[in-house]
N, C-alpha and C positions, 0 to 999 in steps of 0.2 A: 388550468395554471399548471406551471412544469415547477416542479421541485424535487428539491436534494436530499433525502433523509441522511441526517449524521447520528449518530449514537457518541456520549462521549463520557470519561470516565476520568477523573483524577487521582489518583492515588499515589501513596508515598511508597517507594522501594524497599520492601521489610523482609522479600526474600518470596519463590514463588512458591507460595504453599496453597496459597485461597485467590479466589476468582468473585469476581464482581461483574453486572450487567451493568455495560455502559449507560449513562444519560442519554438522552435523544433528542435531537436534535434536528428540526426541518427547516431546510433551507429552500425559502420561495424564488428561485431562479429568474422570475419576471421583477423582481425586486432590482434596483441600479445595482452593477457588479459592486461597486465601490461602497454598499448598506449590508451586502449579504452576511457577511459574517460576522459584526459589527455582535450579536447576542454569541457568541460561539467566542469570542474577544473579550468580553465581560468576563463571563463568568468561567474566563481564567487569569484575569486577573493578578491573582495573588500568588499564582507560581510561575509568570512570568519570571522575575528577577531571576528565581534561580534556575530556570532555564536558560538565560540567556546566560548566568555564569558559568552554567554546565556546558553551554554548546564554545562559550569562548577556551575553557580549557582542551578543547580538541585542536587547537590551532595556536600553532608555534608564536608567541605574543609579539617576536617581533614583526611576523607579518600580518597578524590583527588588523592593524589599520587598512592594510593593503587591500586583501583577501574582502573583505568586507564594503569597501570604497568600488573596485572590482564587480563585486556582487550588485551593487546599488544599481550602479550604472549597467546591468544586464535586462535587468527587466524592462525598458525599452525594446527591447529583441522578441520578448514574447508576447505570444497571440492578447490582442487588446482588452480583450474582456478576461484574462486572467491576469495581465498586468493591472489594471483596474482593480482588483479583487483584493490582491498584495497590496500596491499601494492605498487603500482603503481605509485597512486596517493599522495603520502606524498611526493617525492621530486625533479619532473618532470625532472628528468634527461634520458639520453638518453639508456643506458647499460639495459642489459636485465637483471631483476629481477628474481628469483627463484619462488617466489608466486606471482587474480583477485583483490581483497579488498586491497592490499598494493600498487596498483599504485596508486589507490584515496590520499593516503596518503602520499605518495611522491610528487605528481602533488601541491597540497597542502601546501605543507608543517606542517604539521599538525604529531605531535608525533603519530602512530600505534595506540594506545589505544583509542586513539579520534575516530577515524574512523572506527576501530573494533566496538566501543557502539554502533555508530552508526546504526552500520549493525544488532545488537542482542537488541538493546531499544526496538522493540517492544515484541520480544519473552521475556524478562523480564516483562516487565511495564504492559505491554498492557491487561492481564488478572487478574490483583489484583482487587477486589472489591473495595478495597482505593481507584485503579486510573480512574476505569472505571466508576464512578459517576459521573468524569469530562469529560470523553470524551467518545468516541462510533462511533458506524457507520449508516449509512442507505443504505440498497442494495434494491432495486427493480428490478422483473424481472415479465414482463407480455408482452403480445400476444397480436397482433392488429386481425383483420377480415378478414385482407388478409395473416396468417400466420407468420407477420412477427414479430421476438423477442427483443424488447428496453429491454435493462440491462441502469437501474439507478444508480447511485451510490454518496451519500455524504461519504466524509472521515472528521471525528471530531478527533481532540486531544486536551489534554490538554496543549500541547507545544507550542500551535498556535503562539505566536507571536517570539517563534524560528523560526516554521519550514515554516513559511512562506516565509521568506527571502529566503530556501534553497531548493523550493518545485518545481520538475520538472514533466513533462508529459512523460513516454519510449514508409528487412521488413519480417521479418521473423515474428515476434508480437509485438504488440504495447503496452506502457500500463502508468504509472502515477507512479511517484515515489520520491526519495529527494535525490539533489548534497550530493556527499559525501556518499552515497549510493548506495548497488548494487543490492540491495533486490527489493522485486516487490509484491505488495497488490492490484493493481488491473489495471486487463490486455485483449490483446485479441488475438485472431489470427484467421483463416481464417473460423476453426469449432466450436468456443467459444466463450463467454465471462467470466471475472471471477475476483468478489471478495473476500474480506477476511474480515470478523467482527468479535472484539474479542467476547473471551463468558468466562465467572468467571469459573475456576477452583482449586480458593483456593488463596491463599495467594502467593504475587512474588518469595518469597522462596521457594516456591516448583515448579515455573518454573524454577529457576537455577538450583537445584536439578537434575530436569528431564534433562536439559541440560548437565551437567555433565555425568549425566548417560549415555545419549547420545553420549559422547563426541564433543558435537559441531559441528556433522558431519549435523546435516539438518535445520540449520533456518529457522523458515516457510516463508520470503522472499525470502532465495534461492529455495526453496521445488516452489513455485509457479511459478518462474521463470523458472523451469525444466518441471513444470505442461503447459505454454505454449509453449514449445516446442513441447509439444506432441500434437496427432491428435484425440485419447481418449479422451472423458472426465470421465471416471471411478475412482473417487477421492477418496482418505482417508487420512486424519493425525489428528495429535491431539487436540485438544482442541480449536477447531476453527469453526466457519461459514464461509460453502461456498457458493455462490452462483451464479451458472451456467445460462450463456444464450442460449447457443447452445444445453445444453442438458437437457432444458426444466426443471433443479431442482433444488431445495434449500437441501444443507446438513449441520448438525450440527455433531459436532466431541467430542467424547471425546479423553484421550490421547492413547487410546487402539485402540476404534473402533467409529461406527458413531451412536448417538446416536438416528438418527432422518432423515428421509430423505423425500421430499415432492416434486411432481411433477407440471407439470404445466396439468392437466387433467380431466375429468369430469364435465367439467365444470367452474373449476379453472382457470381463464386466467390469474391473477395475484398473484404473492405472493411476502411478503416482510419481511424484515427481519433485524432486528438492532442487540442489543448486551443480548438479552436475550430469553429464553427457550419461543416457542409460545404459546406451552404447558402450560403453567404456567401464571399463576396469575402475572399480573407485573403492574407498572405506569407507563410504557413508552410511553409517549404522543408521541413520535414521529412516532411508529409503527402505532397508533390509528387515528393520523391525517390524513397520507399517505394511508391509509386501506379507510379511508373516501372521501377522495378526488378521490382515484382511482375510488370507487362504483359509486359518484355522476358524476363523468365522461362519465364512459360506455366504454368499449371496442372501439365502434365504434369511438370515439374521440382520441384515442390514437395514437400518433406519439413521434416522436423525440421532440418538443417543447412541449406537454402536462404533459409529462415525467418530461422535466428539469423546467416546473411549477411547480410538484409535489416536485420535491426537492429542490428550491428556495423559499418554503413558511415556516413561522413557523407554527411549534418547530421541522420541519424535516431539515431542517435550522437553524443555533444558531448559538451561539456566537466563538464555538469552530468549525465549520466546515471549515476546510481549502479548500477543492475545493469540487466540484458536476462536474461528467458525464455523457453523454449518450452512451452509446454504442450498436452497434449491428454486428454480424458473418455477416450479410449479408450484410451489408455496411461499412466498415471498416473505412472508411473516418470520421465518424459522430465523433467519438473520437476526432480528429485534431478540428471540429470544434464546438461541445457541449463539450467542458473544459473550464472550469475558476477556477480560484484562486481570491478567496471574498479577497480585500483588508481591 
C-alpha cells in the first residue's frame, strides 16, 4: 500500500513566539485521487472561508473573476491524477469525477479556480524579485562525524498570515505542504530528503509565459511529488534551488539547465542555501548567520537538536517563517518530531 504522510497544524497568527507540532494525516495513494484529501479538507472547513477572503485580498478586485476563471480552466492541463485530486476537493460528493486537484475543490465547496490557484501560486509568484524580498527559504544539509546527514529547512513566505491557517506536514514518502494544495516543496523518502527554495529568474510575468509554454504540465510542486516517489537523486528542473540530504548535494537550476551543483565532500561538512546564488555577493543575513553558527558549533556537535537551534535563531527564523523542520533519510520519523509551525 502506497501512503503519503501529512502533518497538519491549524493555528491563528499571533506572532512568531510559540511553536506547535502539526497534526498528522496519512493519505492512502491507493485511494481514488478524487477521494484522497477528504479528511484533510473536512478538518479545515472552519478556516476555509477566512482563507478564501485572505487569498482574494492579494488579487486586484477588478481582475478577481477573470483570474479565478482562467485558473479553473488550467486544471485540464495538469497531470490527470493531480487534476482529479484538485477537483475532488470542491464538493465532497461520492460519485467519481474525471479529473487529483479537483477533489480538493469539491470537498471544500470552493470554486475550482481558487483551488487551482493554490497549486500554482508558488510557480507564478515565488521567483519574482519584488516578492522574493518579502519571503524566502533557508535549507541546510550537514553531515555529522558518524556519517548521519541532517537536513534543516525553514519555509518563509510573504503570505504567512494566510498560510499559517492551512499549513500541513505530508508511507511511501513524507512531506510538509498546505491544505487545499496537492503540491510538495519539502519532503523525504527512504533514500533522500529534499527541499526547494525560490531563485530569482525575472519578473513573475516570465513565469506565466513559461507555464503557458509548457501547458502547465509540470508545476514545480507536482514535480517534487514525483521526485519523492523516485529512488534516484539525480535531479534537474527549472529556476529553482534544490537541496538534497541523501545525495549530499545542493543544486541551483536555471530554466533549462543546472546553474551550479555543490556537494558535501573534500572537508565540506555543511551547505547552506537561501534564495540567492552563493557564488555572488549578496546581503542575505540568513545564510551568513547560519554559516557562522554551524562553524562555531563544529561537526562534533551536530545533531537534530542543534540543527533546529540554527533554524530557530534570528535572522534564519524571521517574521515570515511559516515552519521549521529537520529531516534525515536515516531516521524518517525525525520529521514527525522535529517539525514546528510558528504561531
